[in-house]
C-alpha positions in Angstrom: -58.5 -12.6 -15.3 -56.0 -11.1 -17.7 -55.6 -7.4 -18.1 -54.7 -6.8 -21.8 -52.6 -4.0 -23.0 -53.4 -2.6 -26.4 -50.5 -2.7 -28.9 -50.6 1.1 -29.4 -49.6 1.5 -25.7 -46.5 -0.7 -26.0 -44.1 2.0 -27.4 -44.8 4.2 -24.4 -44.2 1.3 -22.0 -40.9 0.3 -23.7 -39.7 3.9 -23.6 -40.3 4.0 -19.8 -38.6 0.6 -19.2 -35.6 1.4 -21.4 -35.2 4.7 -19.7 -35.3 3.1 -16.3 -32.8 0.5 -17.2 -30.3 2.9 -18.8 -30.6 5.7 -16.3 -27.3 6.1 -14.5 -25.4 3.9 -17.0 -24.7 6.9 -19.2 -23.7 8.9 -16.1 -21.3 6.2 -14.9 -19.9 5.9 -18.4 -18.7 9.5 -18.0 -16.7 8.4 -15.0 -14.5 5.7 -16.5 -10.9 5.3 -15.7 -7.8 3.5 -17.1 -8.3 0.0 -15.8 -4.5 -0.7 -16.2 -4.0 1.3 -13.1 -5.3 -1.6 -11.0 -3.5 -4.9 -10.4 -6.3 -7.4 -11.1 -4.0 -10.4 -11.7 -1.0 -11.0 -9.4 2.4 -10.8 -11.0 5.9 -11.8 -9.7 8.9 -9.5 -9.4 12.1 -10.5 -7.7 10.4 -13.7 -6.5 7.7 -11.6 -4.7 4.0 -11.9 -5.6 2.6 -8.4 -6.2 -1.2 -7.8 -6.1 -3.7 -5.3 -4.7 -3.6 -3.3 -2.4 -0.1 -2.7 -3.7 0.1 -0.7 -6.9 2.7 0.4 -9.5 0.9 2.9 -11.7 -0.7 6.3 -11.2 -3.1 8.2 -13.3 -5.9 10.7 -13.4 -9.0 9.8 -11.5 -12.1 12.0 -11.4 -10.0 15.1 -11.9 -7.4 14.0 -9.4 -3.9 13.7 -10.9 -1.4 11.1 -9.7 -4.2 8.9 -8.2 -3.7 5.2 -7.8 -5.6 1.9 -7.3 -4.4 0.6 -3.9 -3.7 1.8 -0.3 -1.6 4.9 0.5 2.1 4.2 0.9 2.1 0.9 -1.1 3.7 2.0 -4.4 6.0 -0.7 -5.8 8.7 -0.3 -8.5 9.9 -3.4 -10.4 13.4 -2.6 -11.7 16.1 -5.1 -13.0 14.2 -8.0 -11.6 13.9 -6.6 -8.1 10.8 -5.3 -6.3 11.2 -2.1 -4.4 8.8 -0.3 -2.1 9.0 3.5 -2.4 9.3 5.3 1.0 10.1 8.9 1.6 13.7 8.0 2.5 14.2 6.0 -0.7 13.4 2.7 -2.4 13.8 -0.5 -0.3 14.1 -4.0 -1.6 11.1 -6.2 -0.8 12.0 -9.6 0.4 8.6 -10.8 1.5 4.9 -9.8 1.5 2.4 -11.5 3.8 -1.1 -10.8 2.4 -2.8 -12.5 5.3 -1.8 -9.8 7.8 -0.6 -7.2 5.3 3.0 -7.0 6.4 6.0 -6.4 4.2 9.7 -7.2 4.9 12.1 -4.6 3.5 15.9 -4.4 3.2 17.9 -1.2 2.6 19.9 -2.0 -0.7 22.8 0.0 0.7 23.6 -2.8 3.2 23.6 -5.5 0.6 26.9 -4.4 -1.0 29.0 -7.1 0.6 30.9 -5.0 3.1 31.9 -6.7 6.4 30.8 -3.7 8.3 27.7 -2.3 6.6 25.9 0.8 7.7 22.9 2.8 6.6 23.5 6.5 5.9 20.0 7.7 6.5 17.0 7.2 8.7 13.9 5.4 7.4 11.0 7.8 6.9 7.5 7.6 5.6 5.3 10.0 3.6 2.6 11.7 5.7 -0.2 9.9 3.8 1.3 6.4 4.3 -0.6 3.8 6.3 2.6 1.9 7.2 4.0 1.6 10.7 6.6 -0.5 12.6 4.9 -3.4 14.5 6.3 -3.3 18.1 6.1 -7.0 18.4 8.6 -7.7 15.6 10.8 -4.6 15.2 13.6 -3.1 17.3 15.9 -0.2 16.5 19.7 -0.1 15.9 21.5 3.2 16.3 24.8 4.1 14.7 26.9 6.8 16.4 29.6 7.7 13.8 32.9 9.4 14.4 32.5 10.6 17.9 35.2 12.9 19.4 34.8 13.5 23.1 36.3 16.4 25.0 35.7 14.7 28.4 35.5 11.2 29.7 32.3 12.1 31.7 29.1 10.4 30.5 30.4 8.8 27.4 30.4 5.2 26.2 33.3 3.1 27.1 35.9 2.6 24.4 35.4 -1.1 24.8 31.9 -0.6 23.3 33.2 1.0 20.2 33.2 -0.9 16.9 36.3 -2.2 15.2 34.8 -1.0 11.9 36.0 2.2 10.4 33.1 3.7 8.6 33.5 5.8 5.5 32.2 9.2 6.7 33.6 11.2 3.7 36.3 12.8 5.9 39.2 11.8 8.0 37.7 9.7 10.8 39.6 10.3 14.0 36.8 9.4 16.5 35.1 6.3 17.7 32.0 4.8 16.3 29.3 2.8 18.2 26.4 0.5 17.3 23.8 0.0 20.0 20.3 -1.3 20.2 18.0 1.5 21.3 17.5 0.1 24.8 21.3 -0.4 25.3 22.4 3.2 24.6 24.4 4.3 27.7 23.7 7.6 29.5 20.6 8.2 27.4 19.8 11.5 29.1 23.3 13.1 28.8 23.3 14.0 25.1 26.8 12.6 24.6 26.0 11.9 21.0 26.3 15.5 20.2 30.0 14.8 20.0 29.4 12.5 17.0 29.4 13.6 13.4 26.3 11.5 12.5 23.6 9.5 14.3 21.4 7.1 12.3 18.5 5.0 13.5 17.6 1.8 11.6 14.8 -0.6 12.2 15.7 -4.3 12.5 13.9 -7.6 13.2 13.9 -8.6 16.9 14.2 -12.3 15.9 17.8 -11.8 14.7 19.2 -10.0 17.7 21.6 -11.4 20.3 20.5 -11.7 23.9 23.3 -9.4 25.1 24.6 -7.3 22.3 26.6 -4.9 24.5 28.9 -7.8 25.6 28.9 -9.7 22.4 32.3 -9.0 20.6 31.1 -10.5 17.4 28.1 -8.2 17.3 30.0 -4.9 17.7 32.7 -6.0 15.3 30.5 -6.5 12.3 28.1 -9.2 13.5 25.3 -6.6 13.6 25.5 -6.7 9.8 23.4 -9.9 9.6 20.6 -8.0 11.3 20.8 -5.2 8.8 20.8 -7.7 5.9 17.7 -9.4 7.4 15.9 -6.1 7.0 12.8 -5.0 8.9 9.1 -5.4 8.9 6.3 -2.9 8.2 2.6 -3.4 8.8 -0.4 -1.6 7.4 -2.7 0.3 9.7 -6.1 -0.9 8.3 -8.0 1.1 10.9 -7.5 4.0 8.5 -9.6 2.3 5.9 -12.9 4.2 5.4 -16.2 2.3 5.3 -16.6 3.4 1.7 -13.4 1.6 0.8 -14.5 -1.5 2.7 -17.9 -1.6 1.0 -16.1 -1.1 -2.4 -13.9 -4.2 -1.7 -17.0 -6.2 -0.6 -18.5 -5.5 -4.1 -15.2 -6.8 -5.7 -14.0 -3.3 -6.5 -10.7 -1.8 -5.6 -10.1 1.5 -3.8 -8.8 4.5 -5.5 -6.9 7.2 -3.6 -5.4 10.6 -4.7 -2.0 11.9 -3.9 -3.1 13.3 -0.5 -4.3 9.9 0.6 -8.0 10.7 0.3 -10.4 8.0 -0.9 -11.9 9.2 -4.2 -13.6 6.3 -6.0 -14.5 2.6 -6.1 -12.8 1.2 -9.2 -14.6 -1.8 -10.9 -13.0 -4.4 -13.1 -14.8 -3.3 -16.2 -13.2 0.2 -16.2 -16.3 1.7 -14.5 -16.2 3.9 -11.5 -18.7 2.5 -9.0 -21.2 4.8 -7.3 -20.8 4.1 -4.5 -19.6 0.6 -5.2 -19.5 -2.0 -8.1 -23.0 -3.4 -7.4 -25.0 -0.1 -7.3 -25.5 2.5 -10.0 -25.4 6.3 -9.4 -29.1 6.4 -8.5 -28.6 3.9 -5.7 -30.4 1.1 -7.6 -28.9 -2.4 -7.5 -27.4 -3.3 -10.9 -29.1 -6.6 -10.8 -32.5 -4.9 -10.8 -31.6 -2.8 -13.8 -30.5 -5.9 -15.7 -33.9 -7.4 -14.9 -35.8 -4.4 -16.2 -33.7 -4.5 -19.4 -34.6 -8.2 -19.8 -38.3 -7.5 -19.4 -38.1 -4.7 -21.9 -36.3 -7.0 -24.4 -38.9 -9.7 -23.9 -41.8 -7.4 -24.5 -40.1 -6.0 -27.6 -39.7 -9.6 -29.0 -43.2 -10.5 -28.2 -44.7 -7.5 -29.9 -42.5 -7.8 -32.9 -43.4 -11.4 -33.5 -47.2 -11.3 -32.9 -48.4 -7.7 -33.3 -51.2 -8.6 -31.0 -52.4 -7.5 -27.6 -50.3 -9.4 -25.0 -50.9 -10.1 -21.3 -49.0 -7.7 -19.1 -49.8 -9.1 -15.7 -52.6 -11.1 -14.1 -55.0 -10.1 -11.4 
């Protein structure tokens, strides 16, 4: 049998349904953000495809200044047709990004100046909040010992291991310079490098290294430059991703972090901040259910407006 609802009860019912469907929407509307912070469509810079979780813009997010839409440490600058990844030690040219395993290959622009004997003048360092690290399977380390003046012949590299290159050290260079792979440094426990004016450690790709660099005359006389120009690889430590970020991405949102590397919000494509993700409203109700309630309310409104009669509400 049909249970009929008198028409004078409909306004109350509609008020309840509309309130249910709109509850939380106004709250989430107060938590909007500048959607241009997020890279929703890939773009190309310097022949490299750029997309999330890399980012290029920062902005205010839920009271957090300099927040961003992406993972910590993946800020990209596109300048003069080149893509650069910003590390603590400077901007590095991006030659390749693999989105399948989230690795990026970088080159120090200082070694791309055409010199036959290139050298880096600083170590590669990351910000504390960065998720980047050197994958041990693909990266080795090259050490430059610059302008070394020894007072004794004890526990020092042989002069035959010195480079023929005369590096520009900003002063009269009277000493010897050496380039070694980390595992080939002689007398590693004798601290002989304290006699050098500078020591620089640079990551390089293992795939481009000779089998015996210490006895390779081409290597020490500038051949190492090809390894520097090939750059190095960094990987992303995804174990640092919180469950909240993972759930956000599963709902097709993108993760927002502040300048301290703390996850602060799930950013939805429509400029809405998800609570806690892009498929749930602040009250915890699925958005699909709220849409259904709105549709029911709209249907009842149309029916009442067209008939002005008692209508079936549900059947027993």
